NUGUPA-923662 format. One record per residue (C-alpha): z, y, x; residue in three letters; residue number from 1. Coordinates in pm, whole numbers, always signed. Layout:
ATOM      up   north    east   aa    i
ATOM       Z       Y       X  ala  NUM
...
END
This chain:
ATOM      up   north    east   aa    i
ATOM   -9061   -1517   -3675  met    1
ATOM   -8804   -1790   -3744  thr    2
ATOM   -8829   -2152   -3755  lys    3
ATOM   -8571   -2201   -3989  lys    4
ATOM   -8679   -2444   -4250  arg    5
ATOM   -8792   -2266   -4558  ile    6
ATOM   -8649   -2429   -4906  tyr    7
ATOM   -8848   -2394   -5252  leu    8
ATOM   -8778   -2465   -5564  asn    9
ATOM   -8986   -2385   -5881  ala   10
ATOM   -8808   -2138   -6144  phe   11
ATOM   -8890   -2252   -6499  glu   12
ATOM   -8776   -2240   -6823  met   13
ATOM   -8817   -2433   -7142  asn   14
ATOM   -8971   -2124   -7312  cys   15
ATOM   -9292   -1910   -7336  val   16
ATOM   -9196   -1589   -7163  gly   17
ATOM   -8964   -1631   -6901  his   18
ATOM   -8970   -1349   -6600  gln   19
ATOM   -9273   -1200   -6701  ser   20
ATOM   -9284   -1080   -7068  pro   21
ATOM   -9646   -1012   -7219  gly   22
ATOM   -9810   -1244   -6990  leu   23
ATOM   -9854   -1559   -7189  trp   24
ATOM  -10126   -1343   -7325  arg   25
ATOM  -10341   -1415   -7049  his   26
ATOM  -10642   -1639   -7128  pro   27
ATOM  -10539   -1865   -6839  glu   28
ATOM  -10186   -1913   -6932  asp   29
ATOM  -10062   -2198   -7052  gln   30
ATOM   -9671   -2147   -7108  ser   31
ATOM   -9737   -2208   -7496  glu   32
ATOM   -9704   -2546   -7382  arg   33
ATOM   -9373   -2555   -7291  tyr   34
ATOM   -9318   -2817   -7576  lys   35
ATOM   -9581   -3068   -7428  asp   36
ATOM   -9432   -3324   -7215  leu   37
ATOM   -9730   -3370   -7069  asp   38
ATOM   -9706   -2996   -6917  tyr   39
ATOM   -9387   -3072   -6771  trp   40
ATOM   -9472   -3418   -6589  val   41
ATOM   -9797   -3243   -6457  asp   42
ATOM   -9586   -2953   -6316  leu   43
ATOM   -9310   -3187   -6183  ala   44
ATOM   -9611   -3390   -5987  lys   45
ATOM   -9783   -3073   -5873  thr   46
ATOM   -9470   -2930   -5732  leu   47
ATOM   -9361   -3276   -5527  glu   48
ATOM   -9723   -3252   -5411  lys   49
ATOM   -9624   -2893   -5261  gly   50
ATOM   -9324   -3057   -5109  arg   51
ATOM   -9095   -2839   -5337  phe   52
ATOM   -8732   -2913   -5345  asp   53
ATOM   -8654   -2892   -5683  gly   54
ATOM   -8708   -2706   -6004  ile   55
ATOM   -8471   -2498   -6129  phe   56
ATOM   -8471   -2430   -6488  ile   57
ATOM   -8289   -2145   -6653  ala   58
ATOM   -8158   -2135   -7018  asp   59
ATOM   -7971   -1866   -7242  val   60
ATOM   -7737   -1932   -7580  ile   61
ATOM   -7824   -1670   -7789  gly   62
ATOM   -8145   -1376   -7802  ile   63
ATOM   -8187   -1102   -7648  tyr   64
ATOM   -8148    -822   -7942  asp   65
ATOM   -7953    -525   -7780  val   66
ATOM   -8336    -353   -7740  tyr   67
ATOM   -8313    -161   -8069  arg   68
ATOM   -8010    -355   -8194  asn   69
ATOM   -8260    -596   -8333  asp   70
ATOM   -8433    -920   -8284  lys   71
ATOM   -8760    -837   -8383  thr   72
ATOM   -8928    -719   -7984  ala   73
ATOM   -8803   -1024   -7854  ser   74
ATOM   -8965   -1276   -8117  leu   75
ATOM   -9241   -1062   -8118  arg   76
ATOM   -9327   -1104   -7750  glu   77
ATOM   -9175   -1438   -7688  ala   78
ATOM   -8887   -1304   -7460  thr   79
ATOM   -8738   -1628   -7401  gln   80
ATOM   -8749   -1725   -7732  val   81
ATOM   -8821   -1977   -7879  pro   82
ATOM   -8652   -2205   -7624  val   83
ATOM   -8568   -2570   -7605  asn   84
ATOM   -8294   -2746   -7394  asp   85
ATOM   -8409   -2795   -7098  pro   86
ATOM   -8201   -3111   -7031  met   87
ATOM   -8437   -3318   -7277  met   88
ATOM   -8738   -3258   -6976  leu   89
ATOM   -8543   -3408   -6700  val   90
ATOM   -8595   -3777   -6740  ser   91
ATOM   -8982   -3774   -6783  ala   92
ATOM   -9011   -3550   -6475  met   93
ATOM   -8786   -3795   -6271  ala   94
ATOM   -9012   -4070   -6401  his   95
ATOM   -9332   -3923   -6279  ala   96
ATOM   -9184   -3852   -5919  thr   97
ATOM   -8960   -3989   -5684  glu   98
ATOM   -8800   -3680   -5452  his   99
ATOM   -8791   -3393   -5654  leu  100
ATOM   -8459   -3221   -5772  gly  101
ATOM   -8369   -3097   -6078  phe  102
ATOM   -8138   -2810   -6112  gly  103
ATOM   -7999   -2751   -6485  ile  104
ATOM   -7869   -2455   -6635  thr  105
ATOM   -7565   -2527   -6866  cys  106
ATOM   -7275   -2257   -6985  ser  107
ATOM   -6919   -2308   -6942  thr  108
ATOM   -6891   -2078   -7232  thr  109
ATOM   -7034   -2293   -7460  phe  110
ATOM   -7037   -2676   -7348  glu  111
ATOM   -6702   -2883   -7363  his  112
ATOM   -6634   -3031   -7038  pro  113
ATOM   -6566   -3378   -7156  tyr  114
ATOM   -6930   -3430   -7325  thr  115
ATOM   -7098   -3251   -7054  phe  116
ATOM   -6973   -3459   -6762  ala  117
ATOM   -7090   -3755   -6957  arg  118
ATOM   -7461   -3603   -7006  arg  119
ATOM   -7487   -3530   -6647  met  120
ATOM   -7369   -3855   -6508  ser  121
ATOM   -7638   -4010   -6721  thr  122
ATOM   -7905   -3794   -6605  leu  123
ATOM   -7795   -3849   -6220  asp  124
ATOM   -7789   -4239   -6315  his  125
ATOM   -8126   -4209   -6462  leu  126
ATOM   -8304   -4006   -6171  thr  127
ATOM   -8136   -4200   -5877  lys  128
ATOM   -7902   -3912   -5764  gly  129
ATOM   -8163   -3600   -5807  arg  130
ATOM   -7960   -3376   -6013  ile  131
ATOM   -7780   -3060   -5973  ala  132
ATOM   -7622   -2806   -6248  trp  133
ATOM   -7657   -2420   -6229  asn  134
ATOM   -7313   -2300   -6359  ile  135
ATOM   -7317   -1992   -6560  val  136
ATOM   -7076   -1838   -6784  thr  137
ATOM   -7325   -1674   -7047  ser  138
ATOM   -7419   -1326   -7069  tyr  139
ATOM   -7546   -1288   -7435  leu  140
ATOM   -7301   -1175   -7693  glu  141
ATOM   -7548   -1289   -7981  ser  142
ATOM   -7468   -1643   -7873  gly  143
ATOM   -7110   -1637   -7969  thr  144
ATOM   -7201   -1527   -8316  lys  145
ATOM   -7330   -1907   -8361  asn  146
ATOM   -7038   -2070   -8127  ile  147
ATOM   -6677   -1996   -8198  glu  148
ATOM   -6495   -1881   -7917  ile  149
ATOM   -6290   -1608   -8035  gly  150
ATOM   -6170   -1351   -7758  asp  151
ATOM   -6299   -1576   -7498  lys  152
ATOM   -6582   -1364   -7370  phe  153
ATOM   -6499   -1098   -7171  gln  154
ATOM   -6596   -1161   -6825  his  155
ATOM   -6259   -1234   -6603  ser  156
ATOM   -6181   -1496   -6915  glu  157
ATOM   -6551   -1665   -6901  arg  158
ATOM   -6436   -1693   -6542  tyr  159
ATOM   -6063   -1817   -6577  ala  160
ATOM   -6217   -2104   -6843  ile  161
ATOM   -6486   -2165   -6577  ala  162
ATOM   -6264   -2237   -6319  asp  163
ATOM   -6058   -2496   -6544  glu  164
ATOM   -6377   -2607   -6700  tyr  165
ATOM   -6463   -2714   -6293  met  166
ATOM   -6132   -2878   -6258  glu  167
ATOM   -6180   -3109   -6546  val  168
ATOM   -6546   -3169   -6436  cys  169
ATOM   -6400   -3270   -6097  tyr  170
ATOM   -6134   -3491   -6222  lys  171
ATOM   -6410   -3666   -6457  leu  172
ATOM   -6655   -3742   -6179  trp  173
ATOM   -6428   -3772   -5856  glu  174
ATOM   -6090   -3883   -5980  gly  175
ATOM   -6126   -4119   -6289  ser  176
ATOM   -6356   -4407   -6132  trp  177
ATOM   -6214   -4551   -5816  glu  178
ATOM   -6530   -4640   -5601  glu  179
ATOM   -6505   -5044   -5650  tyr  180
ATOM   -6413   -5009   -6024  ala  181
ATOM   -6723   -5225   -6147  val  182
ATOM   -6729   -5539   -6039  val  183
ATOM   -6984   -5722   -6221  arg  184
ATOM   -6832   -6010   -6194  asp  185
ATOM   -7001   -6289   -6391  arg  186
ATOM   -6806   -6630   -6316  glu  187
ATOM   -6465   -6440   -6426  arg  188
ATOM   -6631   -6225   -6707  gly  189
ATOM   -6516   -5892   -6558  ile  190
ATOM   -6770   -5614   -6528  phe  191
ATOM   -6499   -5330   -6479  thr  192
ATOM   -6177   -5359   -6306  asp  193
ATOM   -5974   -5187   -6554  ser  194
ATOM   -5674   -5141   -6300  glu  195
ATOM   -5943   -4901   -6093  lys  196
ATOM   -6009   -4694   -6402  val  197
ATOM   -5806   -4370   -6466  his  198
ATOM   -5739   -4129   -6722  gly  199
ATOM   -5768   -3763   -6593  ile  200
ATOM   -5413   -3641   -6785  ser  201
ATOM   -5543   -3278   -6804  his  202
ATOM   -5369   -3050   -7020  his  203
ATOM   -5441   -2711   -6935  gly  204
ATOM   -5463   -2345   -7083  lys  205
ATOM   -5825   -2411   -7232  tyr  206
ATOM   -5897   -2754   -7218  phe  207
ATOM   -5682   -3118   -7319  asp  208
ATOM   -5875   -3415   -7157  val  209
ATOM   -5642   -3696   -7125  pro  210
ATOM   -5896   -3977   -7090  gly  211
ATOM   -6118   -4144   -6843  ile  212
ATOM   -6477   -4050   -6780  his  213
ATOM   -6701   -4224   -7006  leu  214
ATOM   -6934   -4332   -6710  cys  215
ATOM   -6951   -4547   -6391  glu  216
ATOM   -7007   -4344   -6060  pro  217
ATOM   -7300   -4221   -6034  ser  218
ATOM   -7512   -4179   -5703  pro  219
ATOM   -7357   -3835   -5621  gln  220
ATOM   -7072   -3830   -5880  arg  221
ATOM   -7082   -3457   -5877  thr  222
ATOM   -7440   -3323   -5931  pro  223
ATOM   -7528   -3045   -5689  val  224
ATOM   -7359   -2730   -5788  leu  225
ATOM   -7544   -2430   -5842  tyr  226
ATOM   -7405   -2071   -5936  gln  227
ATOM   -7600   -1754   -5967  ala  228
ATOM   -7303   -1461   -6038  gly  229
ATOM   -7360   -1174   -5869  gly  230
ATOM   -7029    -996   -5942  ser  231
ATOM   -6727    -953   -5737  pro  232
ATOM   -6541   -1257   -5940  ile  233
ATOM   -6882   -1404   -5926  gly  234
ATOM   -6892   -1453   -5593  arg  235
ATOM   -6581   -1555   -5524  lys  236
ATOM   -6604   -1825   -5776  phe  237
ATOM   -6926   -1938   -5572  ala  238
ATOM   -6736   -1903   -5269  ala  239
ATOM   -6514   -2202   -5397  lys  240
ATOM   -6751   -2391   -5609  his  241
ATOM   -7099   -2350   -5513  ala  242
ATOM   -7309   -2554   -5272  glu  243
ATOM   -7646   -2347   -5367  cys  244
ATOM   -7635   -1985   -5527  thr  245
ATOM   -7934   -1807   -5677  phe  246
ATOM   -7947   -1429   -5647  val  247
ATOM   -8241   -1188   -5776  ser  248
ATOM   -8299    -831   -5632  gly  249
ATOM   -8594    -645   -5577  pro  250
ATOM   -8525    -569   -5144  ala  251
ATOM   -8404    -690   -4887  lys  252
ATOM   -8116    -492   -4806  gly  253
ATOM   -7936    -572   -5097  pro  254
ATOM   -7982    -943   -5080  ile  255
ATOM   -7835    -918   -4715  ala  256
ATOM   -7514    -773   -4858  ser  257
ATOM   -7502   -1048   -5087  tyr  258
ATOM   -7559   -1321   -4853  val  259
ATOM   -7326   -1164   -4598  lys  260
ATOM   -7043   -1111   -4807  asn  261
ATOM   -7067   -1465   -5036  leu  262
ATOM   -7072   -1611   -4671  arg  263
ATOM   -6750   -1431   -4567  glu  264
ATOM   -6600   -1539   -4909  leu  265
ATOM   -6679   -1917   -4851  ala  266
ATOM   -6546   -1898   -4506  glu  267
ATOM   -6181   -1773   -4618  lys  268
ATOM   -6207   -2055   -4906  glu  269
ATOM   -6199   -2280   -4571  gly  270
ATOM   -6533   -2393   -4594  arg  271
ATOM   -6872   -2351   -4322  asp  272
ATOM   -7022   -1995   -4434  pro  273
ATOM   -7354   -2220   -4356  gln  274
ATOM   -7253   -2483   -4602  cys  275
ATOM   -7401   -2283   -4895  val  276
ATOM   -7755   -2261   -4921  lys  277
ATOM   -7869   -1918   -5084  ile  278
ATOM   -8209   -1895   -5323  phe  279
ATOM   -8362   -1595   -5383  ala  280
ATOM   -8606   -1469   -5677  leu  281
ATOM   -8954   -1412   -5608  met  282
ATOM   -9301   -1425   -5760  thr  283
ATOM   -9577   -1513   -5535  pro  284
ATOM   -9976   -1389   -5643  ile  285
ATOM  -10208   -1550   -5400  val  286
ATOM  -10586   -1552   -5331  gly  287
ATOM  -10794   -1671   -5058  arg  288
ATOM  -10864   -1332   -4973  thr  289
ATOM  -10641    -980   -4969  glu  290
ATOM  -10900    -844   -5230  glu  291
ATOM  -10904   -1161   -5462  glu  292
ATOM  -10505   -1148   -5465  ala  293
ATOM  -10485    -786   -5591  trp  294
ATOM  -10722    -818   -5819  ser  295
ATOM  -10535   -1127   -5991  lys  296
ATOM  -10250    -900   -5965  tyr  297
ATOM  -10452    -612   -6161  glu  298
ATOM  -10549    -848   -6386  glu  299
ATOM  -10166    -957   -6482  leu  300
ATOM  -10056    -631   -6486  thr  301
ATOM  -10321    -552   -6839  lys  302
ATOM  -10095    -782   -7011  tyr  303
ATOM   -9722    -617   -6957  ile  304
ATOM   -9538    -602   -7292  ser  305
ATOM   -9352    -265   -7283  tyr  306
ATOM   -9119    -371   -7570  asp  307
ATOM   -9089    -731   -7417  gly  308
ATOM   -8964    -598   -7029  ala  309
ATOM   -8716    -389   -7199  leu  310
ATOM   -8581    -607   -7457  ala  311
ATOM   -8530    -841   -7124  leu  312
ATOM   -8339    -571   -6923  val  313
ATOM   -8130    -471   -7269  gly  314
ATOM   -7991    -841   -7258  gly  315
ATOM   -7931    -808   -6891  trp  316
ATOM   -7728    -518   -6898  thr  317
ATOM   -7627    -466   -7217  gly  318
ATOM   -7802    -109   -7229  leu  319
ATOM   -8105      -9   -7512  asp  320
ATOM   -8344    +175   -7354  phe  321
ATOM   -8517    +228   -7696  ser  322
ATOM   -8355    +586   -7740  gly  323
ATOM   -8513    +684   -7408  tyr  324
ATOM   -8858    +855   -7381  his  325
ATOM   -9088    +628   -7139  pro  326
ATOM   -9065    +906   -6865  asp  327
ATOM   -8732    +961   -6883  asp  328
ATOM   -8557    +880   -6529  glu  329
ATOM   -8313    +601   -6576  ile  330
ATOM   -8067    +751   -6284  glu  331
ATOM   -7927   +1007   -6584  tyr  332
ATOM   -7804    +668   -6772  ile  333
ATOM   -7460    +616   -6726  glu  334
ATOM   -7317    +309   -6804  thr  335
ATOM   -7095     +55   -6631  asn  336
ATOM   -7314    -230   -6698  ala  337
ATOM   -7596    -104   -6540  ile  338
ATOM   -7476    +103   -6253  lys  339
ATOM   -7496    -200   -5972  ser  340
ATOM   -7849    -332   -6149  trp  341
ATOM   -7964     +21   -6103  leu  342
ATOM   -7807     +15   -5718  lys  343
ATOM   -8012    -282   -5648  met  344
ATOM   -8327    -156   -5778  leu  345
ATOM   -8352    +135   -5626  thr  346
ATOM   -8230      +9   -5273  ala  347
ATOM   -8593     -50   -5192  ser  348
ATOM   -8713    +331   -5261  arg  349
ATOM   -8375    +562   -5208  pro  350
ATOM   -8634    +838   -5231  asp  351
ATOM   -8784    +726   -5597  lys  352
ATOM   -8714    +867   -5942  lys  353
ATOM   -8736    +558   -6131  trp  354
ATOM   -8869    +657   -6507  thr  355
ATOM   -8786    +391   -6804  val  356
ATOM   -9188    +320   -6792  arg  357
ATOM   -9150    +226   -6430  glu  358
ATOM   -8885     -35   -6516  leu  359
ATOM   -9080    -202   -6778  ala  360
ATOM   -9385    -224   -6524  asn  361
ATOM   -9162    -336   -6257  phe  362
ATOM   -8974    -594   -6467  val  363
ATOM   -9309    -729   -6641  gly  364
ATOM   -9436    -939   -6372  val  365
ATOM   -9176   -1135   -6170  gly  366
ATOM   -8841    -971   -6395  gly  367
ATOM   -8542    -896   -6151  met  368
ATOM   -8734   -1033   -5821  gly  369
ATOM   -9018    -877   -5600  pro  370
ATOM   -9386    -974   -5604  val  371
ATOM   -9537   -1068   -5310  ala  372
ATOM   -9932   -1025   -5328  val  373
ATOM  -10135   -1158   -5050  gly  374
ATOM  -10349   -1406   -4858  thr  375
ATOM  -10171   -1797   -4803  pro  376
ATOM  -10039   -1620   -4469  glu  377
ATOM   -9930   -1300   -4580  gln  378
ATOM   -9723   -1507   -4850  ile  379
ATOM   -9579   -1683   -4563  ala  380
ATOM   -9540   -1364   -4333  asp  381
ATOM   -9358   -1245   -4634  thr  382
ATOM   -9105   -1563   -4704  leu  383
ATOM   -9051   -1579   -4337  glu  384
ATOM   -8920   -1234   -4314  glu  385
ATOM   -8716   -1243   -4604  trp  386
ATOM   -8524   -1505   -4441  val  387
ATOM   -8527   -1350   -4105  glu  388
ATOM   -8371    -992   -4227  glu  389
ATOM   -8185   -1146   -4487  thr  390
ATOM   -8011   -1490   -4385  asp  391
ATOM   -8112   -1650   -4732  ile  392
ATOM   -8241   -2047   -4715  asp  393
ATOM   -8500   -2028   -4951  gly  394
ATOM   -8673   -1886   -5291  phe  395
ATOM   -8684   -1963   -5628  asn  396
ATOM   -9042   -1874   -5714  leu  397
ATOM   -9118   -1767   -6031  ala  398
ATOM   -9425   -1772   -6244  tyr  399
ATOM   -9666   -1506   -6341  ala  400
ATOM   -9923   -1744   -6524  gln  401
ATOM   -9813   -2094   -6600  ala  402
ATOM   -9899   -2328   -6420  pro  403
ATOM  -10153   -2121   -6221  gly  404
ATOM   -9880   -1938   -5977  thr  405
ATOM   -9738   -2276   -5877  phe  406
ATOM  -10095   -2433   -5877  glu  407
ATOM  -10211   -2182   -5623  asp  408
ATOM   -9907   -2163   -5414  phe  409
ATOM   -9934   -2571   -5380  val  410
ATOM  -10284   -2549   -5256  glu  411
ATOM  -10274   -2226   -5056  leu  412
ATOM   -9961   -2137   -4928  val  413
ATOM   -9774   -2472   -4888  ser  414
ATOM   -9981   -2587   -4631  pro  415
ATOM   -9941   -2274   -4429  glu  416
ATOM   -9563   -2283   -4436  leu  417
ATOM   -9664   -2612   -4352  gln  418
ATOM   -9857   -2548   -4062  lys  419
ATOM   -9565   -2310   -3920  arg  420
ATOM   -9335   -2600   -3917  arg  421
ATOM   -9096   -2403   -4157  val  422
ATOM   -9229   -2660   -4513  leu  423
ATOM   -9139   -3009   -4433  lys  424
ATOM   -9431   -3240   -4494  lys  425
ATOM   -9236   -3511   -4587  glu  426
ATOM   -8937   -3578   -4781  tyr  427
ATOM   -8643   -3753   -4679  thr  428
ATOM   -8482   -4072   -4834  glu  429
ATOM   -8166   -4015   -5011  gly  430
ATOM   -8055   -3826   -5311  thr  431
ATOM   -8095   -3428   -5409  phe  432
ATOM   -7756   -3331   -5184  arg  433
ATOM   -7875   -3536   -4878  glu  434
ATOM   -8244   -3377   -4912  lys  435
ATOM   -8070   -3075   -4901  leu  436
ATOM   -7805   -3092   -4676  phe  437
ATOM   -7845   -3445   -4430  gly  438
ATOM   -7908   -3776   -4490  lys  439
ATOM   -7532   -3957   -4517  gly  440
ATOM   -7393   -3619   -4724  lys  441
ATOM   -7455   -3789   -5106  ala  442
ATOM   -7111   -3678   -5227  arg  443
ATOM   -6937   -3392   -5186  leu  444
ATOM   -6795   -3287   -4890  pro  445
ATOM   -6425   -3305   -4791  glu  446
ATOM   -6368   -2956   -4734  glu  447
ATOM   -6509   -2855   -5103  his  448
ATOM   -6244   -2785   -5353  ser  449
ATOM   -6379   -3028   -5578  gly  450
ATOM   -6304   -3326   -5325  ala  451
ATOM   -5986   -3265   -5372  gly  452
ATOM   -5971   -3443   -5683  tyr  453
ATOM   -6049   -3777   -5535  arg  454
ATOM   -5829   -4063   -5538  arg  455
ATOM   -5630   -4126   -5184  ala  456
ATOM   -5854   -4351   -4987  gly  457
ATOM   -6188   -4319   -5221  ser  458
ATOM   -6475   -4375   -4951  pro  459
ATOM   -6699   -4063   -4915  val  460
END
């Protein structure tokens, strides 16, 4: 077994039904408390007790309305709607913790970089450098009906926008304010040396941003950068920009292929192929005995929502499954949108014929990722096997029951991982980037493309 350190994020969303449609109906589930700040504060404390590295908060702009070409199923089943803004949660959770990192999902398609950069710098200041940004380009066309973006929603166009978006952000975060621009000289009455603050003079295809960044440099300047694109263009984007990536798939084989390809692409960008930390989706169902764990799992499956699951899949793939019988085999469905997804799904069972019903049941607990069921020792074995066999660095752990999945993991699995010396017993000091990559590495490394926007002579 590997003794490589395992990194852990809790995979959350500021909504009711995230990855397991219908399970909000379970009598012990508390996900309807997503509007209650106390819920998020308590969760953050629990995760820090379990030595999680961060909480990774997903978000979508739009609703899942592909299934039956209607919003009804998503609303009825609470399939990622209603959904609140993830940024609003961070200050309270950060105040209640000392070390936990916060990964926030924000879209380059729907957010302007100038105002977005200020919001992230603000959070980086307030959290003392514990902020990460999950860079997404968005995939729900329903969002474009409410935010006018013209013809910019094509896949390749979205990534072209995102690349320039990153350039604007790097200029604001890394280049606008020199390191010692803020002098706070009370005697001379000078707070900021204006000669050391610079407009970025950006004039591109998609954005014109001539002015200065509105915030003084935060502890990390640029937040830790996550990215989750799985397409060829998404992987190329990640190889250039991402410090961490998130990948979802049901089997080790496809995940290992993704990891190998991404590390090769990062090396082509002049980066250390191991400099990108890769997190895979997994949902743990843990019991003190194997019988107890499987009993929990079987109980959860009673609450799976068939319509909710297919509404979720419809949003992910752009394919409406309502026209198919539950026992139809999905291998006969020919759409470009779902081919790669089906390939990844069937890789774990190449001899199996998946039906629409089985697809809904698979997504019903754990969404796009695998479900690990067992004792603390068995769950730990599974996590170590995945790290060993795929070369991932850690996991985005999703919940089946909120917050019980995380509470069980912290109580039962974290101590087992610590006993095996693959999960830290204590946090190191410093920013989120330092906790992930080492002391003294609070800022983007020199080989990162964003570091090229620093002004000459600026210290790292």
